[in-house]
N, C-alpha and C positions, 0 to 999 in steps of 0.2 A: 562513506562507507566502502571500504576496501572488498573488492570482488573476490571472494572466496569460494569459488564453485566447487561442488563435490567431484571427487576424482574418480568415484566408481559408483555402481550401483546401490552398494551397501550404505554409503556415505550419503548418497541422494535419498535413499528411503528414510535414513535416521533423521536427516533434517528437514524434509519435505513430509513428515509423516501424516499430517492432517491439512485440511483446507486452510484453517486458521494460522499454521504454520507457513504456509505459502504466503497469504495475504500479510502476514507481519514481514515477510522478507520484501515484497513489493512495496510495502509502506516505506520500510527503510531505505529501498532505492530512490522512490519518488521524492521523499522528504528526509533527508538524512539528518537535518538539525530539528526535526519536528514538523507537525503539519503547519502549512503556510498558505493561505487561500491566495489563488492565482489571480483572482479579481480586485480583492481589497487588502491583502495582506495580514488579515487578522490570524491569530495562532490558535484559536479556539474552535472546535467543532462538535457537531451531533453526529452520531452513526444512526442512518435510518435503517428501517427494517428491510431493504434491499442492498444493504452493504455499502451505500454511498456515505461520504463524508461530506456533511452539510456545513457551510461555515456559519457560526453562531452570530456574526455580524450582518454578512449580506444575503445569506441562506443560499449562495451558489453551490452547486453539486460537483463534487470531485470523484473520482474512480481511480484506485490504484491500477486497474488494468487497461485505462484508457491509453490508446497508443502504443499497446503491447501486443503480442501474438495471442494473448489471452482475452482480448476485447471482444466481446459479443459471444 
């Protein structure tokens, strides 16, 4: 993913208008070629009620905010 940060507050508000838009952006940064489990390499996942990505193969939990300033 090419980094195309907003240049001003209007662009920022337009791009990140909802929590879902923000999470979609982080998802693209973490897995630019689609989800890939860091434990087993499987590419299919379930979305938990807590917003975590669970690998369908090994059930390892992944978070798009882990390791970012948004974690916790």
